[in-house]
N, C-alpha and C positions, 0 to 999 in steps of 0.2 A: 481605625488607627489604633495600634497597640502601643503600650508603654514598655520600655526596656531599661533596666538598670545596667549601665555599661561602666566597667572598671578599666582604667588605663594605667599603665606603668610608664613612667618617664624618667629618663636619666638626664639631669640638667645640672648646671652649676649656677650658683646664686652669689651675689657679691654685695657687701655693704661696708661702710666705715664704722669702726667701733673704737671708742676711747677706752684705753686700758693702760695699766702700769707695766704689763709684761705680755709676751706672746701667749703664755699659758692662760692669763686672765682673759685676754681677747678671745681665745678659743672657748673657754668656759662660758663667757658671755654670749658668744655666737650660738653655742649649743642650747643655752637656756632660751634665747630669743626664738630659735627655730622650734623648740618644743612648746613654748608658751603660745606663740602667735603665728607660727608658720613663717613664711617668707614675705609677709605683707609689705614691709618697708624695704625689701631687698631689690636689687636690680638683677635681671636675668643675665647671666654670663654667657653660657653657650648651651646648646642642646646636643645631646647624644642620641641614643636610641629611644624609641617609644613604640608601644604596641598595645593593642587591646588585649587584655588578659582574661576578661570574663564578660559575658553578656547573657542576661536572662530576662525572660518576659516576666513582667509583674502582673500577676493575676489579681483581680478584685477578690477580696476576702468577704465571706458572708458576715453580715452584721450579727453580733450576739446580743440578744435581748436581755 
């Protein structure tokens, strides 16, 4: 059995409720949340396209003494 690193691209929407004083603040908070922790606490909205974009075999590297 071989090991492969597979990279996929996905187009999806994510939804969450954010407390903010304005739409601009809500957008800023959403961007910060997504950058800091990803979409851990978000709900999946809808999925669009997805595709495998890369796949390469991982070869064992020689150990360096």
